[in-house]
C-alpha positions as CSV (number, residue, x, y, z in Angstrom):
1,M,158.5,149.0,219.3
2,F,157.3,151.9,217.3
3,S,159.9,151.1,214.6
4,L,158.5,147.5,214.4
5,A,155.2,149.0,213.9
6,L,156.2,150.9,211.0
7,S,157.8,148.1,209.4
8,L,154.5,146.2,209.4
9,I,152.6,149.3,208.0
10,A,155.2,149.5,205.3
11,L,155.0,146.1,204.2
12,S,151.3,145.7,204.6
13,P,150.5,147.1,201.0
14,V,152.7,144.8,199.5
15,V,151.1,141.9,201.2
16,Q,147.8,143.1,200.1
17,A,148.9,143.5,196.6
18,N,150.1,140.2,196.6
19,D,147.0,138.8,198.3
20,A,145.0,140.9,195.6
21,G,146.9,139.3,192.9
22,D,146.4,135.8,194.3
23,E,142.8,136.5,194.7
24,F,142.2,137.2,190.9
25,S,144.8,135.0,189.3
26,F,142.1,132.2,189.1
27,I,140.2,134.5,186.5
28,E,143.5,134.6,184.2
29,E,144.0,130.9,184.6
30,G,140.1,130.6,183.7
31,E,140.4,132.8,180.7
32,K,143.4,130.6,179.5
33,N,141.7,127.4,180.2
34,R,138.6,128.4,178.2
35,A,140.8,129.8,175.4
36,L,142.5,126.1,175.3
37,N,139.0,124.3,175.4
38,E,137.9,126.6,172.5
39,A,140.8,125.8,170.4
40,D,140.4,122.0,171.0
41,R,136.5,122.1,170.7
42,A,135.0,121.3,167.1
43,P,134.0,124.0,165.0
44,D,130.6,125.5,165.1
45,A,127.8,123.4,163.6
46,S,126.7,126.5,161.7
47,L,129.8,126.5,159.6
48,F,128.9,122.9,158.2
49,L,125.3,123.9,157.6
50,E,126.7,127.0,155.5
51,E,128.8,124.8,153.6
52,E,126.3,122.3,153.0
53,D,123.7,124.8,152.0
54,E,126.0,125.9,149.2
55,D,126.9,122.5,148.0
56,Q,123.2,121.8,147.7
57,A,122.6,125.1,145.8
58,W,125.4,123.9,143.3
59,S,123.9,120.4,143.0
60,S,120.3,121.4,142.5
61,A,121.4,123.7,139.6
62,P,120.2,122.1,136.4
63,T,122.8,120.3,134.2
64,P,122.8,119.7,130.5
65,S,121.8,116.0,129.9
66,T,123.7,114.6,126.6
67,S,120.9,111.9,126.5
68,S,118.0,114.2,126.4
69,I,119.9,116.4,123.7
70,D,120.6,113.1,121.4
71,S,117.0,112.2,121.9
72,N,115.6,115.4,120.9
73,E,117.8,115.7,117.9
74,A,116.7,112.0,116.9
75,I,113.1,113.0,117.4
76,D,113.8,116.2,115.1
77,G,115.5,113.9,112.5
78,A,112.3,111.5,112.6
79,L,109.9,114.3,112.2
80,G,111.8,115.8,109.2
81,Q,111.5,112.7,107.4
82,L,107.9,112.0,107.9
83,S,104.9,112.9,105.4
84,F,101.9,114.1,106.8
85,E,98.8,113.2,104.9
86,R,95.8,115.4,104.7
87,S,92.7,114.6,106.5
88,D,90.6,114.0,103.1
89,P,90.8,110.5,101.9
90,E,89.9,111.5,98.4
91,E,92.4,114.4,98.1
92,D,95.1,112.0,99.7
93,T,94.6,109.3,96.8
94,G,97.1,111.2,94.3
95,E,100.0,110.8,96.6
96,F,99.4,106.9,96.4
97,G,99.0,106.8,92.7
98,P,97.1,108.4,89.8
99,D,94.7,111.2,91.1
100,M,91.1,109.4,91.6
101,T,89.2,112.4,92.3
102,G,87.8,112.9,88.8
103,L,87.4,109.1,87.7
104,A,84.0,107.9,88.2
105,P,83.9,104.3,89.6
106,L,83.5,101.3,87.3
107,G,84.6,103.5,84.1
108,D,87.1,102.9,81.4
109,H,90.2,104.6,82.8
110,F,93.3,102.3,82.2
111,P,94.6,100.3,79.6
112,I,95.2,96.5,79.1
113,T,98.7,95.4,79.9
114,I,100.2,92.6,78.1
115,D,103.4,90.7,79.5
116,R,105.3,87.8,79.5
117,S,105.1,85.9,82.9
118,P,108.4,84.2,84.3
119,L,106.2,81.0,83.9
120,G,106.8,81.6,80.2
121,I,103.3,82.5,79.2
122,I,101.4,85.7,77.9
123,V,99.4,87.7,80.5
124,A,96.7,90.1,80.0
125,E,95.9,92.3,82.8
126,L,93.3,95.3,83.4
127,P,92.6,97.2,86.7
128,V,89.1,98.2,87.3
129,L,88.3,101.1,89.8
130,V,85.7,99.8,92.1
131,A,85.1,102.6,94.8
132,R,87.4,105.9,95.8
133,N,86.4,105.1,99.1
134,Q,83.3,103.4,100.8
135,G,80.7,106.1,100.1
136,D,81.0,105.0,96.4
137,I,79.3,101.5,97.2
138,G,75.9,101.2,98.3
139,G,75.9,97.4,98.4
140,D,77.1,93.9,97.0
141,L,78.1,94.0,93.6
142,W,79.5,91.5,90.8
143,I,82.0,92.5,88.4
144,V,82.4,90.2,85.4
145,A,84.6,90.3,82.6
146,D,84.7,88.2,79.2
147,I,88.1,87.8,77.6
148,Y,88.8,87.6,74.0
149,S,91.9,86.7,71.9
150,D,91.7,87.8,68.3
151,G,87.9,87.8,68.5
152,V,87.5,84.4,70.2
153,K,86.5,84.2,74.1
154,V,89.4,82.4,75.6
155,S,88.2,83.0,79.5
156,E,86.0,84.6,82.0
157,S,86.8,86.4,85.3
158,R,84.2,87.3,88.2
159,H,84.9,89.3,91.2
160,F,82.5,89.9,94.1
161,V,82.8,93.3,95.9
162,S,80.9,94.3,99.1
163,Q,81.2,97.0,101.5
164,N,84.0,95.1,103.3
165,S,86.1,94.8,99.9
166,V,86.6,98.7,99.8
167,S,88.9,100.8,101.9
168,E,88.0,103.6,104.1
169,V,91.2,105.6,102.7
170,D,92.4,104.4,99.9
171,P,90.8,103.6,96.5
172,S,89.9,100.0,95.6
173,Y,90.3,98.0,92.5
174,V,89.6,94.6,91.0
175,W,92.3,93.3,88.5
176,I,91.0,91.4,85.6
177,K,94.1,89.0,84.9
178,T,94.3,86.0,82.7
179,S,96.8,83.9,80.2
180,I,96.4,84.5,76.6
181,P,96.9,81.4,74.4
182,T,99.1,82.5,71.5
183,Q,98.6,81.2,68.1
184,A,101.0,83.8,66.1
185,P,103.6,86.2,67.1
186,A,101.1,89.0,67.2
187,G,97.3,89.2,68.2
188,Q,94.7,91.4,70.0
189,V,92.9,90.9,73.1
190,E,89.7,92.3,74.3
191,M,87.9,92.3,77.5
192,R,84.2,93.2,77.9
193,V,83.4,94.2,81.4
194,F,79.9,93.8,83.0
195,A,78.6,94.6,86.6
196,A,75.2,93.9,88.5
197,P,74.0,93.4,92.1
198,P,73.6,89.7,93.1
199,G,70.7,88.0,91.2
200,K,70.5,90.7,88.7
201,K,71.6,90.4,84.9
202,E,74.8,92.1,84.2
203,V,75.1,95.0,82.3
204,Q,78.2,95.8,80.1
205,I,79.8,98.9,81.5
206,F,82.8,99.4,78.9
207,A,85.0,97.2,76.8
208,R,88.9,97.8,76.0
209,K,91.1,96.5,73.4
210,T,94.9,96.2,72.8
211,S,97.3,94.7,70.3
212,Y,100.3,93.1,71.2
213,R,103.5,91.7,69.1
214,L,105.9,89.1,70.7
């Protein structure tokens, strides 16, 4: 009887140990199961957010646009070809033709030109400076020219000029132009130019002569 009791005492720690092992075995199983579940579970969303922020940082960085570069070069090229005008119309007149700043309106400034027209006739032409700008004319005006060939009057030219006839930025002219009857291989043309306001007697302002040879 006593020996049986000793046997039971001797075996009891083993049983208790086994019981203790069985008692905490569920913790180990739980750890294993948790590890398996974490392995199967999708990655943390923060990882995707970090990658997305990094991609957005790259995508938001400015990239050179070839179209904008091309357009800028085209604009620079166009600007290089432009000629800028000055603000004073009288100073600009020299860029469009003879400098008009020192020429008085209705003056004797230009020669008569004689040319053969494609129509087969001889044409005489004389430009008359009416105004350098609108400040040179104060009202309506008639400009009249009598044309002579070898001392004989052959035609008359009349031009009506008003404020509306004059450019704001460019000099304004009238052209006295007519055909010349030819009686010989050489001759002389004269133009006598008059001016007056409407209803007033015309006053001669100048006369021009030129000789020609066919």
